Residue, then its C-alpha position, 0 to 999 in steps of 0.5 A: m431509681e432501681d434502674i440508675e443503681g442498676a447501671d451503677q453497679d454494672h460499671e462498678e464491675f466493669l471497673d472491677a473487670a478492667s483492672l483483672v485483664e492484665t493480672a487474671p484475663e479468664r476471671a475478668a473475662a467471665i465478669l464480661e461475658k455476664l456483663l455483655e449479655k446483660t447488656e445485650h438483653e436490656i438494650e433488645e428490650e428497649e429497642e422493642l418497647a421503643e418500636e411499640k410506643k407509637d402515640a404522641s405522648e410517649q414521645k418525650t418518654q421515648h426520647g430520654e429512653a433513646q438517651a439511656g439506650v445510647v449510654k448502654k451502647l456506649h457500655r456495651e461497646h467498652i464492654v467489648h474492647k476489653l473482652v477482647e483484650c482479655y481474649g488476647r491475652m489468653h490466646r483464644g482465637d476461637k473465641l475472638t472469631a466468634l465474638l466478632a461473629s456475634m456482633r456482626p449482626r449489630f453492624a448495621k446500626m453501628p457507625k462506620s468508624k466504630t465498626a472499623k475500629l472493632v474489626r481491626l482491634v480483633i485482628d490485631e489482638l488475634g496476632r498475639v495468638p501463637n500459630s493463628t497466622q491462617l485464622q488470621v488470613d481466614l478472617c481477613k478474606e471473610y470481612i474483605d467479602w463482607c466490606t466490598k458487599e456491604k460497600r466499605s471500601f476504608l475498611r476494606q483496604r486496611i483489611q487487604s494492606r493487613l492480609a498483604s502483610l500476613l501472607l508475606q509472613k506464610g511466604e507466599n510472596q507472589e500473591a501478597l505482590n499481586l494483592l499489593k498492586d490491585l490495592q495501589s493503584e486504588i489507594k493512588k487515585l484516592d492520594d491515602k498517602p499514610l496507607l500508601v506508606e505501608l503498601f510500598l513498605l510490603e511490596s520492598r519486602a516482598h521483593y526482598a523475599l523474592r530476592n529482587l534487591p533493585r526492585a525492593k529499593a525501589s519501593l522503599t524509595a517510593a515509601r520514603s518520597a511518600a512519607n516525606a509528604i506527611y507526618v510518619g508515626p515513629l512506628l512506621q519509621a523505625e519499620i521504614d528504617m529496618q527494611g533500609g538496614t536489612l537492604n543494605a547489609s544485602e550489598k554488603d553495606y554493613r556500616t550504614a545498614f548498623s546505622y538505620f538498625l541502630e535508629a530502629f532500635e531506639s525507636f522500637s525501645q522508646l515506643g516498649d516495642d521489645m520483640q522489634a527492638s530485640r530484632a533490630l539489636k540482633y541486626m546491629v551485632l550481625c552487622k559488626i560481626m559481618q564487619g570483623l569488629g567482634d571486639d565492639l560486641p562488649i560495648i553493645f551488649n553492655a550499654k543499658a537500653a540493650l540488658k533487657h534485651l539479653g537471653p536466647e537471641m543475644d546468646a546465639m549472637k555471641q557463639v557466631a561471633k565467637a566461632y568467627k573470631e576463632r575461625s571454627l567451622n566446628a563451633f559454627d556448626i554448633a552454634l547453628k544446631s544449638f540455635p535453629q530458631q534464633l539464626v536458621g529461623d530468621e530469614m536475613i539472619s540465616r542468610h548473611l551467616t550463610d555467607l559468612q560460613s562459607t568465607l569462613l570455610e574458603s579461608n580454612l581451606v586456604r590455610i590447609v592446602e597451602p603447604f601442600s603441592r599434591v593432597h588427597v581430599a580426603r585428607v583435607a576433610e579429615l583436616i578440616n573435619l568435614p564430609v568429603e563430597r562438601v569439601e571436595a565441591k567447595l575445592s571445585q568452586m574456588i578453582l572456578d572462582k581463580k582462589f587458587n590455581g589447581i586442578l582436581d583429579q577426581g579418579e585419584g581423589v587428589l588436589v594437584i595446586f600449582d604455584d602461581v607464576q608471575p606474568d612475563p611482561s615481554y609477553a604484553t609487549s609483543l603483543d603491543a609490538i605486533e600490533s603496532m607492526g599490523s597497524v603500519v602493514d595496514s597504512l603501507f598497503r592503503r598507501s600503495e593501493k592509492l598509487h597504483t590508482 
């Protein structure tokens, strides 16, 4: 009777703690820690008591106690899962790793599926902790070694996939590719298509980070082919769409890229993943800016689904769009300095804004030097309000790319611009006539040789 009352009290405490996880995770964690300690102590006592009972007369009691032990172990599992969630909300990476380490001796008695669920849950919650990438990498490597030792291939493969994703976040792209290559050959033999889709998608991201666009496209195509054979969840499909949009944007096909980002944005919004939805919305705005369709941005920002994502990310893109519309390099530089994390910190945004800034600089330089036939580079730099070295380097690049006809006299620091000379068609006609005459002479020479023979 006392055991039943104690179990009911523990259950009530657990429900109280579970209700506090979102609002007061610290308080919930304190309650759950006490419950876990108490439950562990009770389970250990029952296991010791079960070992002492050997005779047949106590086997029925032992069977009943074993059932009670199963219930308590299930209760412990629920406590641990809620405790992991609390630590994730508290951003306590040290608590998460310590909890997983304390549970490892019990993994031998736990079903493999529950062990895998707990390990992956801890790694996922650890991802919520700021600046914990290295801690996640260390934890993944530790449990990959443990899985190899314990011969738990299913869990090891999932952790290796997560490790590859973390290595990409750290910028260790080549190491991630090596890991994915070995893992892909193993998964292909098992024909585990859901995991294979994830691996191909990660490989595409790694090649994109290394600026190997053809290989990135090939990996994405392989991911789509594998995805067509199975049901793909909306989250994974949204990630595939994001990667497709990224690759199309790299090929300057911003119209197609926008459609992919729109699909991803709608999927992430429905799933409640605000961070990824905001990222997709930012890329949609980028595509409109790169197409020169800045006037369409108010329609995007005023859409119902986009209103909740307005903030620093969208403010940064608005500043870029305004600078591009005004053709102002100063406003562009101010936007980059005002929002470094949102613009420079995002690799894709940074790549395309570099191209946009280069295009903007070229158009401004052409507009400034157009009235002159000879002008000092320092004067051009003064007019455009940029360092002389940067202007001189850009002008020489434009001359080599034949954006205008001219030379740089570095001795005097002068740009000399020549008038565009219209090609005289008589030169081409003369070359054709000479070529025809050459053919006639060759033909006459061959005929004369035949006459002599």
